N, C-alpha and C positions, 0 to 999 in steps of 0.2 A: 179210348182209355187202354191202349195197348200195354202200358206199363203194368197193368193188373196181372198180365200173364207171367210176369217175373216174380210176383208175390206167391210164396208157397203157403197155402192155407192148409191146416191140419185136416184130419178125417171128419171133423165137425164143421169144417168150413171157416175156421177161425185162425187168426194170427195174433200173437202177443204184441202189445204196443207199449213202449216205455215213453212216458211224457216227462220232458225235462224243461226246466225254466230257461228261457232263451238268454236271460241276462246273467244269472248266477251259475247255471249249470246244475243246479240241485235237481235230483230226481224227485218228481212230484208224485208219480203213481205208475202203476202197471195195470193195463186193462186189455180187453180183447176186441178185435174188430172182425166183422165178416166183410164181404165185398160191398154190401150196401152201406155199411157204416163208413168204410173207407171212401166210397164215392161221395157220401153226404159231407164228410169231413173236408174233402177237397173242394166240393162245390160251394160250401157255406163259409169255409175258413174258420170253422169252430169244430171242436172234436165231438164225434158221435161214436158210440161203442155198442157192442153186443153184450147184454147182461146174461151171463151163464145161469145165474140163479132164477131170474125172472123170465128168461128165454124170450127176450125182446130187445129191440133197438132202443137206445136211449141217448139223448143229447146231454152232454156234461153241462150241468147248470140248470137243467129243466126244473128242478125243485128248489135249489138253493140260489140260483142266479149267479153262481160262481163259475163262469164258463172259461174256456181256454181259447185264445186267439192263436191259430196255427201260423207259425212263421216259416218253418222248414220241416220237411219230411225226408227221412233217410231209410234205406233198406239195407239190412246187414248182408254180409258176404254170402251167406247160404240162402238168402231170400226169404227166411222164415221168421224174421222179427223186424218190426218197425220201430223207429225212434222219431218222435215228434218233438220239436223244439217249439215251445209256445209261451205266450204271455199269459200268465195265470191271473185271472180277476178274482181277488180275495183269496179263497182257500181251495185246494184240490181235494182235501180229505173231508168226507162227510161227518167226521167226528170233530171237526173244528180246527184242524191244523193246516198250515200251508201245504205241507207234503204228507202223503200217507205213511212215509217212513220217518216217524217221529219217535220211535222207540229204538234203543240201542242196547245190545247185550253187554252187561257189565262184567267186570272181572270176577264178580261173585256168582255169575251165571244167572242173573236176573235181568228182566227187561226194564230199562229205565226210560222215562219220558225225558227227552233231551231237547225238545222244541217247544216253543211257546204256542199256546192255543190262541187262535185268531178270533174265533167266535164260538158261542155256545149253541149247538144245534138243538132244534126242537126234538122232543122225545121220539116222535114218530119218524123223524128223519134219521135217527141213529141206527135204525134197523135196515134202512135202504142201502143196498150195496150194489 
C-alpha cells in the first residue's frame, strides 16, 4: 500500500474524508479516517472511519445498516483530504436524512431543513456520532 505514503495525516493521524453520492454528486457527509480505517475501506469496499468522540474505529452502517459502497477514491492536490464517491444504502445521516447536510442558512439568518427525512432514528441512535 505505497499510496498511503502520499496521504498527509494530521498530528492526530487523521485525514478528513468527504463522502459524495456517485450518481447525484450530492455531498453526503464529512468524516475522519486514520490509516487503519482507510485500509479497511479499501479492503472491504465499504467505508470505515475514526470516531473522534468515541476514539475508535467504526464501520459506517454498523448500527443502522445504512452503509456506503465505495466506487472511487480521490486524493486532493495537497494530499490532505480524501473524496470518496459511494453508493449510499438508505441514509448517510444518523438523524434520518440521506445527507448530513440537510440544513441551509436562510436569508433571515436561520437554519432551515431543506431535505426530506428518510427514516426516524431510534432515540439511542440520535446521540451516536
